[in-house]
C-alpha angles and dihedrals in degrees: 000000000000117000125204137175122208142185138059119341110277092015102066121153127211123258145155133230109234124219090256091056096255118139111233126201108232096180090121089066084074102225139087121227095261142122094288092050096049093041095054099055088268096159092058091045092049092049090053092046092050092055088065102029110030093100089054095053114109116242116247110220118235093244092068113100118255114223127197107302093236130048115251107298126218090245141019104198117191131200117212130207093006095148116063093216090055091047090052094049091053093047093247129133113245105257125251090214131022115285107227127199136147141239119208111252088230086072091068116109141154124291095251100035119121118266108233112213108217119249110279094005117148097164108056109146141185133235124179111210145172109237126200123215117210116230102182133034107271125198121162093339121175118246089243090059098038100096091058086067094056119100096183148291140280137189114251135188105206095204111196135192100213097196091057091038099050111013106042099065127242125059132342092246091086093064094042104050109065115128113279092018094119112054108180128192149327082217143345111244112206118237094260090059091061108047094177117026089184094067104056127123117228127193142169131190127199114208089339096311116114108235101161122045114161147132133232087232085081096059113126090215118029129219097267092049092049096048091050094043096049091046089060090063101037142005111262112215127207109278094025116137130224112190110202109212137266136268124236122292105078121141093250090062097052121102103258098017115252118207134183123278131184109284096032116128125210121197117184141169148174126210109265093008103075126229139283137199132211126188113207115230133175119256112258 
């Protein structure tokens, strides 16, 4: 299945993306795609419900805004420097263990929402990433059991303000958590839709020029390893997101560095997870 949410920001309704590409309103199912849904075998219940009710679901026209495909999770856990080529371009040593940091969940927005450059920012950057959505509570799970705790996958742009991230002291979370800095979607693809998350192409273009062109095969730590590793440090709840790092091609790694300015357009995608588009605008 492919899950979507649609409507005005903060008032999204649940839906599904049908095999023919039509967006279907699943409001009648009676639940949003949130922690309670994922934690109560919601995907199986939704699949059963759709077998009897899909033809009755209203069609959502393409002009309606798509929101993030999951309701705000309890955590958005990020993995840094998880591609050796990206580590090299930033001058960092590839890590011996996963580098964990967080983004505030208030940074989550829809896949086609504007990216708001923070006031005074001159170093806002892009990062196309595969993100993993947790389907079952996970605490100290073995790597061999980790995939059973995955609900599915979403496309993520881990937007980063490098000055706040790297030059203001403290942790990276400051440069990662501005509003609109975590576009998710356009849809969540359930685990069965992505048989091998370690064989997916990722790409990002800036104003039509391809700047990132990678594959999840080049992750230092794969999805199962990351789910298991993070669950050793914290309990992952249903609906939580782990975003798995970015390949080379970010603005920070260019010579000279190239950062976002108002009017820039990012388009990005991941094999099996569709594509998204963000237009950079100045903060009002």
